[in-house]
N, C-alpha and C positions, 0 to 999 in steps of 0.2 A: 366645667365639667367634658364639653365636646373638644376644650383644649388637653383633657386630661386621656380622654381615650386614643386621640390623633396622634399623641405623645408617643403612647402605649401601644398601638399599633407600630408605627414607626421603628421602633427602639426592638417589637418583636421582627417582622421585618427585615433588620436590621441584623439581626443573630439570626437567624435563619439563613440570612445570605452567605452570613462570614461562617458558618457550620457548614456549609454547605461547598466551600471553595476550603477550607483548612485541607496542610496536607497531610495523608497518613500515614503510621512510623509503618509501612512494610515495605520490605527492602527482596529484589525478585528481580531476576534478569534471567531469559530463556532463549533460548538459542538453537534455532530451529533452522531444518534444510528445506529448502522450498521450489514447489517446481507451479506454475501458473502456465497452463496454453492460454494463448492470447497470441497477439499480430502486433511483436513478436513474441517469441513462448519466451521464459522465463529459469531458470533455474541456479541454487544460489543458494546466502545463507541469511538467514535475518533472525536477526537481536532486537525483544520486545524490552523495555526498561521502564519496567515498573516500579523504580525505588522515589520515583516520584510522582505516584498514584495521585490524583486529586479528585476530590469528591466534585462535578458541575452537575450542576440539575440532578441530582444522584443519578450521576453515571460515573462510572468509574474510568478513568484517562489513564491509556500508559503511548508513550514513546514508540515506535514502529521505526526499524533503520534493517533494509534488502537491499543486499550486494548480487547482482547476478549476472551468469550469460548468460548471452540470447540468441537465436537462432532465426532464421527468418528470410521462409521464399517470397522471392518476388518474380510477379510476371506481367511483362512487359507485353501482350501478346504476341512474342515474338520468340521470345524466350524464357525457361522457368530457372533461377539460380536460387543458390540455395548462402545465404551470409550468416558470419559471425559476430558479435562485439560482446558490449557490454551494456549493464543498466545502475542505476543509484535511485532509490528510493527515500524518503524519509519522510514523516506524520504521523498522526497520532490517530490513536484506537480508543474505545468509545464503549466501553461494556454496559450491558441494560440495566442492571442492576448492582448498587453501590456495594462494596469491600467483598467481591468476587473476583477470583484471578481465570476464569472458566467462564461458559455461557456462550447468548449472543450479544455482538459487537456489532459497530459499522468500522469502516475507518475512513482516514483519507489522508493520501499519499501525495506531493507534490516529487518528479520523477523526471530524468535524464538521461536515453536511451542513446545510441549510438552503435549500427549494423553497420560491418563493410563488408562486402562483394568484390570477392577477387575467382573467376571460373572460368574457363576455357568452354565456348560451346560451337558450335557448328560456322554458326555469324562471325566467328572472332571473339578474340577475350572481352568478356564483362568484367568491367572495375567501376565501384562507387563508392557511395558514403549514402547510408540511409540517417538522420536523427530527427529529436522530438523530444520538446521540452511536456509537460504534461502539470497543470495544477490543478484537473478536475478530473480526477483520478480514484475513486471511491468500491470499496468492496463492503459483501456482507459476510458475515461467519457465523463459524460454533465454535468454541474453543474445547477440544472434548478434554478432561483431565484423566488418564491411564495412569493410576495409582499415587502416587507422593508428586513423582520430579519427571512424569513421561508425559506429553500430551500432544492432541491429534487434531489440527486446525483446517478445514477443508471451508472454503468462501467461494463466493461466485461475486462478480461486479460487473465495473463497465471500464474505458477509461476514453477520455478525450485528448487526443493530441495535435497539439501546435508544431507542427515540422517544421524545421530544418531545410532550408531550398536544399532539393538533393545533387548531390558530386558526381563526377565523373558519369556513368553512363543513365547513373537513376533519375526518375521522373518522378515525382509527389504524384501526380494523376495517378497514381498505377495503388498509390496504397491509400487504404481506409484513413480518416481524420478520426473515426468512433472506432471503439471494436471491443466487444462484448469480451469476459476474460472470467476461466474461473482455475481454481488448483485447491494446493493440499499441501501442509507445511506438519513436522513430526521435531517435535524438537524438549528438549531437557532444561529444568529449571531449573538453578540455582539460589 
């Protein structure tokens, strides 16, 4: 009798686990204009691919790709200069309830950013490059559906940057490794 109960328990657990990891037949992509205030600040295009929704532990997951221009102010206590560059981030978004394309979510992103500085200052020409990798880059947000295809997506989060050694006049001791950020996306789903 104990073996039958144990076998039934194992079968139920296996069936439940399989049901939670099965792919859902929902195809949708959201393209958004994004802005993120941080160090560096980001503005660009974001794509959320939900044609690979999966239910994992009762959460809905999607794939996120962000391609952004960056802008950063660098201050080394002698001069303040502004630089421009790019950032690329890819990762996963986990919605709170399965079966939904909106609502509360957390997301994890893997990112790379490169910002170039080239500006004339009273102390001479300032030239350099600041870049970093990030694997601890998380956000908490709420995707709000406005009508059938439009969405507004505010978020807050943090980014722990693994800086690449600065080039030229850039010294990484004048930039923070751990930064907070907030942002908003306005998107269209199809």
